[in-house]
C-alpha positions, -999 to 999 in steps of 0.1 A, spaced: -2 128 -143 5 136 -106 31 122 -83 24 92 -61 15 99 -26 43 97 0 40 79 33 34 101 63 53 80 88 75 49 91 56 17 94 82 4 120 88 32 144 61 58 135 85 87 130 82 111 101 119 113 92 115 97 58 134 102 26 132 85 -8 153 54 -10 180 46 -36 165 12 -44 140 25 -69 104 35 -72 84 33 -40 115 28 -18 118 49 14 144 52 42 136 61 78 165 79 93 152 75 128 152 37 130 176 32 101 152 9 82 144 8 45 110 -3 31 92 -3 -2 55 6 -10 37 -11 -38 1 -6 -50 -15 -40 -56 -49 -29 -71 -85 -26 -62 -104 -53 -43 -136 -65 -58 -148 -70 -22 -153 -32 -18 -174 -31 -50 -197 -59 -38 -203 -44 -4 -212 -10 -20 -237 -28 -43 -252 -49 -14 -246 -82 -32 -233 -102 -3 -205 -105 22 -182 -130 5 -148 -130 22 -128 -139 -10 -120 -113 -36 -97 -109 -65 -78 -76 -72 -72 -61 -106 -41 -83 -110 -61 -115 -105 -46 -123 -71 -70 -139 -47 -71 -125 -12 -89 -139 19 
């Protein structure tokens, strides 16, 4: 199994001075703006599958965890 992808830039300041955080899996620290953040994969959206099949343009979808997004 391969490693997870790392972020290319800080979502707050846009700088690339990122290092893995001590808080656990998915945690990152930006040394430029001194912020810490965490990335989490939520799952695939069913909305993308429907659009690819041409079955409509419904704005509600559930991901693989059963969470509904609008």
